[in-house]
C-alpha positions as CSV (number, residue, x, y, z in Angstrom):
1,X,154.1,105.9,68.6
2,X,154.3,108.9,66.9
3,X,156.7,108.7,63.8
4,X,156.8,112.5,63.1
5,X,160.4,114.0,63.5
6,X,160.1,117.6,65.3
7,X,162.8,119.6,64.6
8,X,164.0,123.3,66.7
9,X,164.5,124.9,63.6
10,X,160.7,125.4,61.6
11,X,160.1,126.0,58.2
12,X,157.7,128.8,58.2
13,X,155.3,129.2,55.2
14,X,153.9,132.2,53.4
15,X,150.0,131.6,52.9
16,X,148.0,133.8,50.4
17,X,145.8,135.7,51.0
18,X,143.2,133.2,49.9
19,X,144.4,130.5,51.3
20,X,145.0,132.3,54.8
21,X,140.7,132.1,55.0
22,X,140.4,128.8,53.6
23,X,142.4,127.9,56.7
24,X,140.6,129.8,59.0
25,X,137.1,129.2,58.1
26,X,138.3,125.3,58.5
27,X,139.8,126.2,61.7
28,X,136.8,127.2,62.4
29,X,134.3,124.8,61.9
30,X,136.9,122.7,63.9
31,X,138.1,120.7,61.3
32,X,142.0,122.4,62.4
33,X,142.8,123.8,65.4
34,X,146.4,125.4,64.4
35,X,147.6,126.2,60.8
36,X,150.2,124.4,61.0
37,X,148.0,121.2,61.4
38,X,146.3,122.3,58.0
39,X,149.9,122.9,56.2
40,X,151.0,118.9,57.6
41,X,147.7,117.8,55.5
42,X,148.0,119.7,52.6
43,X,151.4,117.3,52.8
44,X,150.3,114.2,53.3
45,X,148.0,114.7,50.4
46,X,150.6,116.3,48.1
47,X,152.8,113.5,49.7
48,X,150.1,110.5,49.0
49,X,149.3,112.2,45.4
50,X,153.2,112.1,44.2
51,X,153.6,108.0,45.3
52,X,150.0,107.0,43.3
53,X,151.8,109.7,40.3
54,X,155.5,107.7,40.4
55,X,152.9,103.7,40.7
56,X,151.3,105.5,37.8
57,X,153.8,105.9,36.0
58,X,156.0,102.4,36.8
59,X,152.7,100.7,35.0
60,X,152.7,102.8,32.7
61,X,156.2,101.6,31.9
62,X,155.6,98.5,32.0
63,X,153.0,98.5,29.6
64,X,155.0,100.1,26.8
65,X,157.5,97.2,28.3
66,X,154.8,94.8,27.5
67,X,154.6,96.4,24.2
68,X,158.0,96.3,22.9
69,X,158.2,92.5,24.8
70,X,155.1,92.3,21.5
71,X,152.4,90.7,24.5
72,X,150.2,93.5,23.7
73,X,146.3,93.1,21.7
74,X,145.2,94.6,19.0
75,X,142.2,96.9,19.2
76,X,139.7,96.3,16.8
77,X,135.9,96.2,16.3
78,X,135.8,93.0,17.2
79,X,138.3,93.3,20.0
80,X,136.5,95.6,21.4
81,X,133.1,93.9,21.3
82,X,134.6,91.1,22.9
83,X,135.5,93.5,26.4
84,X,132.3,94.2,26.4
85,X,131.0,90.9,26.0
86,X,133.5,89.6,28.9
87,X,132.6,92.5,31.1
88,X,129.1,92.5,30.6
89,X,129.3,88.4,31.4
90,X,131.6,89.4,34.6
91,X,129.1,92.1,35.8
92,X,126.4,89.4,35.5
93,X,127.9,87.2,37.1
94,X,128.9,89.4,39.7
95,X,125.2,90.2,40.8
96,X,123.8,87.0,40.4
97,X,126.9,86.2,43.7
98,X,125.7,89.5,45.1
99,X,122.4,88.8,45.4
100,X,122.6,84.8,46.1
101,X,124.9,86.0,49.3
102,X,122.0,86.6,52.5
103,X,122.5,89.9,53.3
104,X,124.2,90.3,56.8
């Protein structure tokens, strides 16, 4: 089922000459058949980017709240070295596991 709502009263979007040329090239290449499709794609990508931006902001807010509760880990030269070593070991284990798994 098509989730797109269609209204009789459309919205007019004016593209700059550069944008129009860009869209026209995409149409000529077969990427789109109409300018409206390009605008719909652009809006969908913008919506997805905005969703991701809001997720990042929420993660930052949670991190700040965690720090405010005293749950943070002090960053020192030693803690960075330990993190690097732990990451290397995890990567080595992952590579070893991938090598021991037969290819499909």
